[in-house]
Structures are given as C-alpha cells and as structure tokens.
C-alpha positions as CSV (number, residue, x, y, z in Angstrom):
1,X,125.0,13.6,47.5
2,X,125.4,10.0,47.0
3,X,127.4,9.7,43.4
4,X,127.2,6.2,43.5
5,X,126.3,4.7,39.9
6,X,123.0,3.0,41.9
7,X,122.1,7.2,41.9
8,X,123.2,7.1,38.5
9,X,121.2,4.5,37.0
10,X,118.3,6.1,39.3
11,X,118.0,9.0,37.1
12,X,118.8,7.6,34.0
13,X,115.6,5.7,34.4
14,X,113.7,9.3,35.8
15,X,115.1,11.0,32.5
16,X,112.4,10.1,30.5
17,X,109.7,11.6,32.9
18,X,111.4,14.6,34.4
19,X,110.3,17.3,32.8
20,X,106.5,16.5,32.3
21,X,106.5,15.1,36.4
22,X,108.0,19.1,37.1
23,X,105.5,20.5,34.9
24,X,102.2,18.4,36.6
25,X,103.5,18.8,39.6
26,X,104.4,23.0,39.0
27,X,101.6,23.5,37.0
28,X,104.7,24.8,34.7
29,X,105.8,27.0,36.7
30,X,109.4,24.5,37.4
31,X,109.8,25.8,33.6
32,X,109.0,29.3,34.2
33,X,111.9,29.4,36.9
34,X,113.8,28.0,33.7
35,X,112.8,30.8,31.7
36,X,113.4,33.3,34.4
37,X,117.1,32.7,34.0
38,X,117.3,32.5,30.6
39,X,116.3,35.4,30.2
40,X,118.2,37.1,32.2
41,X,121.7,35.8,30.7
42,X,123.3,37.7,28.1
43,X,124.1,36.4,24.6
44,X,127.5,35.5,24.4
45,X,128.3,34.5,28.4
46,X,129.6,31.0,29.2
47,X,127.2,29.8,31.0
48,X,127.7,26.0,33.6
49,X,124.9,24.5,33.8
50,X,125.5,22.3,36.7
51,X,123.3,19.5,36.9
52,X,122.2,20.6,34.0
53,X,119.4,17.7,33.8
54,X,117.4,17.4,30.6
55,X,118.7,21.0,29.8
56,X,115.4,22.8,29.6
57,X,117.3,25.8,30.8
58,X,120.3,25.5,28.7
59,X,118.4,25.4,25.9
60,X,116.5,28.0,26.3
61,X,119.7,30.3,26.9
62,X,121.3,28.7,24.3
63,X,118.3,30.1,21.7
64,X,119.3,33.9,23.1
65,X,123.2,33.3,22.3
66,X,124.9,31.9,25.6
67,X,127.5,29.5,25.1
68,X,126.7,26.3,27.3
69,X,129.0,23.5,29.3
70,X,126.3,21.2,30.4
71,X,127.6,19.3,34.0
72,X,125.4,16.2,34.8
73,X,126.6,12.4,35.9
74,X,123.4,11.2,34.7
75,X,124.5,10.1,30.9
76,X,120.3,9.7,30.7
77,X,120.5,13.3,31.6
78,X,122.8,14.6,29.7
79,X,122.0,12.5,26.5
80,X,118.5,14.8,26.5
81,X,120.3,18.1,27.8
82,X,122.6,18.1,24.7
83,X,120.1,17.2,22.2
84,X,117.8,19.7,23.6
85,X,120.6,22.5,22.8
86,X,121.6,21.4,20.2
87,X,117.9,21.5,18.6
88,X,119.1,25.0,19.4
89,X,121.7,25.3,16.6
90,X,124.3,25.2,19.4
91,X,126.9,22.5,19.8
92,X,127.2,22.5,23.9
93,X,130.6,21.2,26.2
94,X,129.5,18.2,28.1
95,X,131.4,16.9,31.6
96,X,130.0,14.1,32.9
97,X,131.2,14.5,36.2
98,X,130.2,15.4,40.1
99,X,130.5,19.4,40.0
100,X,132.5,18.9,43.4
101,X,135.2,17.5,41.2
102,X,135.2,20.0,38.3
103,X,137.2,22.9,38.7
104,X,138.4,26.5,36.9
105,X,141.8,27.7,36.3
106,X,142.6,31.3,37.7
107,X,145.6,31.5,35.9
108,X,145.1,31.6,32.3
109,X,148.1,30.0,31.3
110,X,146.7,26.8,32.0
111,X,145.9,24.6,29.7
112,X,144.3,21.4,31.7
113,X,141.1,23.7,33.1
114,X,138.4,25.5,31.3
115,X,138.8,29.4,32.6
116,X,136.1,31.1,35.1
117,X,132.4,30.9,33.4
118,X,130.7,33.9,33.8
119,X,127.6,32.3,35.3
120,X,127.0,29.3,36.8
121,X,123.5,27.6,36.8
122,X,122.2,25.2,39.0
123,X,117.9,24.6,38.6
124,X,116.6,22.3,41.2
125,X,119.8,20.6,41.5
126,X,120.6,21.6,45.0
127,X,118.3,20.0,47.0
128,X,119.3,16.6,46.1
129,X,122.2,17.8,48.4
130,X,122.6,17.6,52.4
131,X,122.0,20.6,54.2
132,X,125.6,20.4,56.0
133,X,127.5,20.0,52.4
134,X,125.6,23.3,51.4
135,X,128.7,25.7,52.8
136,X,131.5,23.9,50.8
137,X,129.0,23.4,47.7
138,X,128.4,26.9,47.6
139,X,131.8,28.0,47.8
140,X,132.7,25.5,45.3
141,X,130.5,27.6,42.8
142,X,131.6,30.4,43.7
143,X,135.3,29.5,42.0
144,X,133.7,28.2,39.0
145,X,132.9,32.4,38.2
146,X,135.6,34.8,37.6
147,X,134.9,38.3,40.1
148,X,131.4,40.1,39.2
149,X,130.5,36.5,37.8
150,X,126.5,35.5,38.8
151,X,125.0,32.5,40.1
152,X,121.9,31.1,39.2
153,X,120.0,29.2,41.8
154,X,116.5,28.4,40.7
155,X,114.7,26.3,44.1
156,X,112.2,25.7,46.3
157,X,111.4,29.2,48.3
158,X,112.4,28.6,52.3
159,X,109.6,28.7,54.4
160,X,107.4,31.8,54.8
161,X,103.7,33.0,56.4
162,X,101.5,31.5,59.4
163,X,101.7,27.4,60.6
164,X,99.6,26.4,58.2
165,X,101.2,28.1,55.3
166,X,104.6,26.5,56.2
167,X,103.0,23.0,57.0
168,X,101.3,23.2,53.2
169,X,105.0,24.3,52.0
170,X,107.3,21.0,53.9
171,X,104.3,18.6,52.3
172,X,105.0,20.2,49.0
173,X,108.5,20.3,49.6
174,X,109.1,16.7,51.3
175,X,106.9,14.2,48.5
176,X,108.6,14.5,45.4
177,X,112.2,14.3,47.8
178,X,110.9,11.1,49.6
179,X,109.1,9.8,46.1
180,X,113.2,10.8,44.3
181,X,114.7,9.4,47.5
182,X,113.5,6.2,47.0
183,X,114.1,6.1,43.3
184,X,117.7,7.8,43.4
185,X,119.3,7.3,46.8
186,X,119.4,11.4,47.2
187,X,119.7,12.8,50.9
188,X,116.8,13.8,53.0
189,X,116.1,17.2,54.1
190,X,114.2,19.8,55.2
191,X,113.8,23.1,53.1
192,X,117.0,24.7,52.2
193,X,117.8,28.3,52.8
194,X,120.2,29.3,50.7
195,X,120.8,33.2,51.7
196,X,123.2,32.5,54.3
197,X,125.2,30.4,52.3
198,X,125.9,33.1,50.2
199,X,126.8,35.7,52.9
200,X,129.2,33.4,54.0
201,X,130.8,32.9,50.7
202,X,130.5,36.7,50.0
203,X,128.5,36.2,47.6
204,X,126.1,39.4,47.4
205,X,122.3,38.5,46.8
206,X,121.4,40.9,43.9
207,X,117.8,40.0,43.0
208,X,115.0,37.0,44.2
209,X,112.0,35.9,41.9
210,X,109.4,33.8,43.2
211,X,107.1,31.7,41.6
212,X,103.6,30.8,42.2
213,X,102.8,26.9,42.0
214,X,100.4,26.6,39.3
215,X,100.3,29.9,38.4
216,X,98.0,30.9,41.4
217,X,99.3,29.4,44.3
218,X,101.4,30.3,46.8
219,X,105.1,31.2,46.2
220,X,106.9,28.1,47.3
221,X,109.5,28.5,44.0
222,X,112.0,31.2,43.7
223,X,115.3,32.3,41.8
224,X,118.2,34.2,43.2
225,X,121.1,35.8,41.3
226,X,123.9,35.8,43.4
227,X,127.2,38.1,42.2
228,X,130.5,36.6,43.2
229,X,133.0,39.6,44.6
C-alpha cells in the first residue's frame, strides 16, 4: 500500500462517501460483514481495528462493550470513526499510523508500546495492498495479538464456481478496485485468497462466514476468523 500524502488525501476526500458507496454497491452486505465481526467479539476485549475507515464495525463492537483502538492513516476517516464510536459512549484510542509501523510489546514491563490485543479486525482493508505484500502483512498482524487471540478479516471472497461465476466475481471485485486506484493510488491486483497466508503464518482458520451480494446474489463477500497459536 502506498502511504504517500496523495493516497491519504484521496481517502480524506472519500470519507463522507465511503459508507454510502459501500452500501449501494453491496446492497448493505458490507455492513452485514461488519456486524458479523462485532457480534463475535466479547465484551471487555481490547480490539484493534486496522484501516478503521468510517468505524461502523468499531462502533457496533463498542456498543457491545468492546474496547476499541482505531488505526488509520486518513485523518478524515479517523475523525468519522471516532465520532461513531463516541456516540456509543466509548472513548476510543486513536492511532494515526501505517499498521506496518505499529508494534505491540511482548514484555509487559515495556511502557513504550501497548500490550498485544485480544483481537485484530481488518474490514475491507487488506485489498488495498498488493498480493506480494500479504505474507509480511499477515505475519505482522499476528504479532499484534496475544497467543490464542483472534484475527478477523472481512473482504471479497476468492473466486469459486464455474467460469461465468468467476468472471462475474472478478468484475465485481475489479470495478471498485480500479475506481479507488484511480482516486487514491491503491494497488491493482487479483482477488486475494488469504487462507494460504493464514496457513503459512501458523494462524488457524476457525470459521468462515459468507454473505450474498444484495442479500440474494452470489456469496462474493466473506468474513474469516483466525486464531493465533
């Protein structure tokens, strides 16, 4: 992912439109992915929301008693996410940083970094990275949770089915990717399959929840739950 000022400004401009566009494009199923994650988080858990965006998932989790930390490079996105979480009566911790430069302490005596989180959430965030960046990125996310902690990822599902279905899935994925690439400079790549990266990193895939586009269409969106050993 390019973390240049141009990319950050692009997401700042998109911030007011991001949720409405996601709702229209998915028929509300991207928001359903957010709810799937929020409903599985445990009250009292410390959860890090990487690429927090406008904070719909963090706000839903906060209403359940989850303690959220919001991480994003875009001030516009962070401001909207912070407002949403505060409306839930929770004051979030804010981190304006590239996730790859954010670290957690394994030594509890180290006061300079936070302890590992109970959960890390990445909702429609990893698709802004190139495929060749995923191994290091997934491995890094695994360092941000303690042993037995969970990583939740919502994103486009990898291609499945026959040729026509796969073609439709690629088009559905590529249209917003190319639009966002033009507006923000995001990477352009095929649909990610995160399962091999989980396996390589030693993350156990605990559950997969798929969502139908518009609630009745193909299952082209998914939520993965991984457990860090």
